[in-house]
Every structure is written in structure tokens, then in C-alpha cells.
N, C-alpha and C positions, 0 to 999 in steps of 0.2 A: 523458622526455616529460611524465609526470604532474606532475613538479615545475615544469616550464616553464609548464604550464597554470595551476597553482595560484599561480604568481608573478604572473600577469596575470589574476586572477579577474574584475575589472571588465570587461576587454576581452572575455573569453569570455561574460560575461553579456550584453554588448551584442551580440555575434555571435549568440547564441541568440535574443535579442529580435528581431533582424533576420531570423533564420531563420523565426520564427513569422510574420513579415510576408510573406516571399517565397513560402512554400508556399501562400499564398492565391491566387496567380496563376501560379506556375511549376510544371511537373510534375517536381519534384525529390524527392518524398517517398520513393520507393523507392531513389533514389541515397543519400539520407541514411541509410536503414536499412542498406544494403549497406556504407556507409562505417563505421558503428558496428561491424558484424561483422568486416569486413576489418581495420580498424585494431586492434581488440581482439585478434584472432588474431595479427596480426603483432607487436604489442607483447609479448604473453605469450610467444610463441616467442623473441623477441629477448632479453627480460630473464630468461627461465626462471622468471618469477614470483618473483623474489628480493625485490621490494618490494611484494608483494601487488597486482600489477597486475590479476590476475584479479578480485579483490574490487572494485577501482575500476570496471572495465568492467561487472561485474554490477550495481553500484550505478547506473551511468549508464543501462544498458539497462532496469533496473527503473523508473527515473524517466522514461524515454522511451517506455515501452511504450504507455501510453494515448494520448500525443501521436501516436505512429506510427499507431495505429488511427484516430485522428481524421482524419488527413490521407491515409488510404488508402495508407500506406507499407508495409504488411505484405507479406512474400513469401508466408508462410503465416499464417493468422490467429493462430496461437500462436507467432509468431516470437519474441516476447519471452521466453517460457518456454523454448523450444528454444535460444535464444541463451544464456540463463543456464546451462542444462545444459552447453552446449558450453564456455563459459568455465570452469565448475567443473571439468570433466574435464581441460581443458588445464592449469588451475592445479594440480591434484593430480598429474597425470602428469609435468609439466615442473618443478614447484616443488621447491625444495631441502628443504622442511620435510617431515619424516616425519609423516604424518597420525596423530592419536591414534585408536586403534582404538575403534570403537563398533559394537556389534551392534544397539543399540536402533533406529537408523533404517533399517538393512538389514531388520530384522524388521518395522518399520512399513511399508516399501514392499511387502514380501511379503504382509502382511495386506491391503493395498489390492488387489493383483493377484488375490487369490483371488476377489474379487467379480466379476471379469470373466467367470468361468465361468457365472455366473447371469444374465448380460445377455441380454435378449431384446427386440428392438425390433420395432415393427410393420412390415408389408410396405411397402417403398418408403423406409424410413428407413435411414440409414447407421449400422451398428454401430460403425464406426471413429470417426465423428464423435461419437457418444454417449459412447464411452469417453474420447476425447481431451478433450471438453468438461468431463467430470467428474473425470478423473484427472490431466490434464496439470499442473494447479496443485498438488495434493497430492504428486505424484511429484517435481516440481521442488523443493518444500519439503524432501522427504526427502533428495534429492541435495545440495542446498545445505547442509542441516543436517550432513551427513557432512563437508562441506568446512569448516564453521565450528566444529564441535564441539571445544571447548577449544583452538582455534587462537589463538596469541599474537598480539595486535594492539596496537600502541602507540596512545596517545591521539591522536597526530598522524596516524597512518594512518587511524584511525576518522574524524577530522574531515575528512581528505582524501576519504575514501569518501563522506561525507555531502555535501561540496561537489560531487563528481562527480554525485551523484544530483539535486542541486539545479539544475544547469545546464539540462537539458532541460525542467524545469518552468517556467523563464523563457520558453522557446520556446512552451510550451503556453499560458501566460498571455497572451503576445503574440498568438498565433493566435486565442484566444478574444476578445480585444479587437477585432481586425479583423473577426471573423466575427459579432459580436453586433450586431443592429440597434440603432438609436437607442432607448434605454430609454424615452423619452417616448412612443414609438409602440407599446410592448408593453403588452398587457393581462395583468397578473399575477393568478394565483390561488394556491391553496395546494398545487399539485402540483409535483413536480420539474420544473425548467425547462430544456428542451433549447435554447431560443433563447439563453439566457445561458451555455450550456455548450459553445459552439462547434458545436452541432448533434449532439453525441455524448451518450452516457449520462451524465446528471448524477451518478449514484451513483459511477461510477468517476472522473469528473473531480473530484468533491468529495474523494474519498479522496486523490488525488495533490496537489491544492491544499492540503489539510489537512496532508499530510506536508511540503510545501514551507514552509508557515507554521510548522510545528513546528521545522524545521531553522533557519529564520531567527530565531525567538524563542530557541531554544537557544543560537545563536551570540551573540545580543545578551546573554543571561544570562551567558555565559562570557567576554564582551568579546572575542570573535573577530570581526574585521571581514570581512564578506562582500564588500563593496566597499572603497573607500579611506576612506569616511566613515560614521560611526555613524548620522548623521542620514539618509543615503540608505538605509542598511540598514533603519531604522525605517519609511521610506516604502515600501520593498519589502514589508515585513511587513504594513503596513496595506493595501496593494493586494491581497496574497494573501488576506487575511481577507475583504476586500470582495468579491472575485471568488468566493471559496468560499461566502459567504453567498448570493450571487446565483444559485447553482445550485439553491437551495431543496432541496438534498439534505442532510439533517441528519447522517447517519452520519459522513461524513468530517471535518466540522468539530468535532463533539462528541468524536470519537475523538482528534483532535489536542489538544483542550483537556485531556482526561483524561490523555493521555500526558504532557503538559507538567506537569500538576499532580503526577503521579507522579515525574517527573524532579526537580521542585523540592523535593518532600518529602525525598527521599534526599540531595539536594545540600545542603539546609539542615541536615540532621542531620550530614552530613559536615563542613561548614564551621562548624557551631555558630553560625550567624549570629544576632545579637541581634534582639529583637522590633522595635526601631526600624528596622533594615535590612530586615527582612521586610516591615514595614508600608510602607516606601518602594517596594519592588518591587511589592507588591500594589496599592498606590494607582496607580502609573504604569500598570500593566497594565490595571487596571479602567477608568481614564480613557480609555486608548487603545481598548480593546475597545468600551466603551459609546458612544464617539464614532462609531466605525465602524458599530456596530449601529443607532444612531439615524439616521444618514445613510442607510444602506441601507434601513432600514425605511420611511423617509419616501419614498424613491424608488419603492418597491414599493407605496405606498399602504396601508401597514400589513399587507400580506399576509405579509411575512416573520415578523412577530410571531405571526400566526395559525398559520403553518406550524410554528413551533417549539413553540407551545402546543398543537398537536394539534387545531386548530380548522379549520372550513371557511371559505370566502370570506365567509360571513355572520357569522362570529365564533362559531358554535355548535360546541361540542366534538364531534368525530367519534366515532362508536360504535366504530370500529376505527382506532386511531392507528398501527397497524403497517403500514398500506397493503396489507393482504391477506396479510402474512407470517404472521400468527397462524393463519389458516385452512390455510396450507401446512404449518405445523408440526403442527397437529392431524392432518392426513392422513398426515404422515410417521410420527407415533407409532402411528397405526392400522396402517400397513404394517409397522412394527417388530413389533407384537404378532402379526401374521400369520406373520412369518418372523423370529423373534428370534435365531437362531444365525448364519446366513450373510447375512441381509438379503435384499432382493428383487432384488439385482443392480445393477451399476453402470449408471447412466443410466435405470433403469426407473421411478424415482419420477415423473418428468414424465409418462410415458405412462400410468402408473397413475392419475394424477389426471385425465388426459383421458378415460380409459375409465370413470371413476367417475360421470361425468355431473353432477358437483357444480360445474362451471364454475370449477374451480381448475386452470388450465393452466400457470401460470408455473413455470419451473424454480426449484429451491431457491436462496434467497438466504442460507441459513444452512449453513455447512459442518459444524457440530456435528450438527445434526439430519439432514443428508444422510448423514453417516457412519453414524449410528444406523439410518436407514431402509434404506440400500442395502448396508450391510456388517454389520448386526446386531451381535452381541456382539464380533465381530472388529473392527468399527469402534469400539466403545467402548474396547477394548484399545488400538487405534491412537491414539485421542484421549487416553487416559491417558498414553501415552508422550510425546505432544507437550506435555501440560500439566506433567508432572513433571520431565522432564530439564532444562529451563531453570531451574526452581526450585532444583534441586540445584546448578546452576552459581552461582546468586545467593547461595545459603546460604554458600558458601565465598568470597564476594567482600566487599569493604568497601563502605561507603555510596556512595563516589564511583563505583565500578564499577556498583553496583546502580542508581544514578540512570539510567545509560544502558541497562543490561540490562532493567530493569523497564519503561522507556518503550517499548522495542522489543517486549517481550512483550505489553504492553497494546495497542500498535498492531496486532500480529498477531491477538490474540484478539478484539478488538472488531470489527476489519475483517471477519474471516471470519464473524462473527455477523450482519452486515447485507449483505454482498456476496459471501459464499462465497469461492471462490478463482478467480474469473474472470480475474484478472490475476496477474502474477508478484510484485507488491509484498508481499503477505502472506508469501510464502516468503522474500523478502529480509529483511523485518522480523524474522521468526522466527529466521532464521540468525544475525542480529546479537545475539540474546539468548543465544547459546551461546558467544560468543567469550570469551577471557581478555584483559581490558584491562590493560595494564601502562603504567607511566610511559614517557615518551619516552626513547629511547636517547641517551646523552650521549657 
């Protein structure tokens, strides 16, 4: 089934673009979600995961999760994460590959669960929701990491998985286009823009658009056709970048850029490309990007440039370019000092800030500091496990393999530092940094 889809990539891109249109007026969003789960389960059962079908559907669902939330297609709010866990378990149980033993990520999950003991929510609040909101992402990461740890994946299987994750992003881009008002009617400022993000959270939308742009530029770099025509692929990439910039959420786009630079660095080292060829790639990339940047900045009346420069609408540099995240981090470190061993408990950080009276009520956007605040030293140990295991995998890889592994690692780490683990994507990116990439089977 997957092979048939990938043999008609342009057709499925068009179908997803059409999907993004029809969900704007037809109540089919939950049917779409149920089809993903049902077809995924059926395919994995039928194939016994012999061709890494579980990985393909995990990729697709990770790419679709934000879109599903945008169109109110969730069965449960964490449908994406629960679906990933389901596909992982089916892949492990039914698959022919004996999974490499790893106690690291089992230990990591146990460290997270200890923090539940110290959870205390105010009267009227749901302890289940507080735990699910903060731990569903990290636990999904741990379970997917167990699946991916030193799992042998061919380069063609990896490319196929990335294609599967890209398809729903075309649906999301299409939906955003049809939901965005006329840009000439919008008054732009230097805040993240919900109007140009399909009415949904710009931070999460930007992350997924950034990942889509990364996949497209990676395929262009490797001369892998997304559609039938390289020129059309370049247009797709330009439009993804354009839409990502219009969200006015910097994290997703900057992360994608850094991840691609990382990929390019190791790929250039592997191929030992000459300075002339490097200059050609760099020149074409810069011309493309700055052309899109100037066009988008002009549309927004220069507000885009102010946003990325950390300035307000008047062009004055903001005193806090972190949009309040710095204050949250300060309060998290204060809470760590109060309870350094076990932390203050899962989900308690938000309520602690409310009770402090400092007008810092937002939930953490940074998974690193959340682990330190809510799990204490146990959280630091859990974080060290996450940081070190992929590096060990990369150490025993060549530069071609490192190009992919490091870019996924960068995507995970930078994403959790500005958006925590609200969505399944960071878990997906992290898992891919643990695989063993081998040449295609002949």
C-alpha cells in the first residue's frame, strides 16, 4: 500500500490540498482522523510491520496532528500522541524484528512517573488533565525511542517516512490558505499571528510548516523529486517558507534553518564537495530565501523584519525578546531551588506561578526547564539520558548518517526549548535520531 502511495506522490499531494479545502465547509474532520487510525491498524496487522509500516503511519500522524487539532478532528485532545503509542506497540508486537534491548528509555519513563506522586492541583482542577498535558509528550517520546533505538532503517525507508509526514502538511497549508483573510485587510504587528495561522496556535503551526520546508529542501538537496518536476518542488518550498514566515512565530522557521545547516555541514563533509559547488548551493539558497523574505516583509509593512529583530511595531527593541518565556524560566529555577531532589510535581509549575501573584500564569514553553522544575534532580538525569544516547549513536555513524541523525536531534532539542512537548512531533524527531541508517537493499 505504501509503495503505491509513493509511486503517485503528486496525486496524493493534490488530494491532500483538496482535503485542506473541503474541511473548511464539510464536517469530515473526525472521519479523517478515524481513517488514519483505522487504516494504520489494518495495514500494520496485515503486513506484520515487515516493511516498517508502523514508522510510516507514525510519521503521517505526527505530521497530521496539528492539522487535526486545527480542524477540530480530535477524538481526544491528545489523539496524535495516543495514536503514535498505539502504532509503536503494534509495530513492536507484530513486527519480525527483535528490538534492541535498552534500559535507558525504560528508566527515563520511570523517572518521569515518579513526579506524579507529588502532583497537587487546586480544587476544581483535573489532576488527570494536568498529568496528561505535561507527561503525554515525554512518555510518547520514551516509547517511540524504545521502538527506534538502533533499529535498522534503509535510506529509502527513511525517505518514504519523510514523504508520509509531508502529505498532511500540504493539507494544513491548503487549509491555512482558505482560512486566511485577505492580507490587505489585516493589520500586522509584531505578535504571533493567529489570522495567518488558520486560527490556530502560530507556534505549533510554524513548527510543522518549518518541518515541511525542511523535508522539501532536503529532497531538493538530494535531488529526490517530491512531485514530477523539480521546478514545482521549488515552488512548494517557496510557499511553505512564505506561509511559515507569515505566522510571525520565529521558533519553527529558525529551527528548520538550523537543522538544514546541520544536515548540509555533514553532507558536505561526506561528499567532500568543492568550494565552487558549495558556493553554488549557498548562492541559490540565499537568493531564494531573501526573495521570499523581502516579498513577505513588504506585505506585512516591515513588521516581519521587526518581529525577527526583536523590535516592537514602532521599531524599538523590546526589553524582553523572549515574549515572557524568560520570566517563566526564572520562576522555574526558583521552584527547583525549593525542591531540588524530586521537584515540585508534575503540572504544579503553572499553579505555582498563579499563586505567586507575579502575573506569570502561562504553562511552560520549555521542556528542559519544566523537567528541572517539576522533576528536580530526577528530571536532570532524565534529560541527560535524552541528550547523550543519540550522541552515542552518531559517534558510531559516518557523516552521511550523521547528516540525518543530527538534523533530527537539532529539530527535537530546539523545538522543546520554545514549545515544550505539546505535540507529538518532537517525540518523532527524537526517535529518528536513534535509528541505524543503512544503504538501500539490493
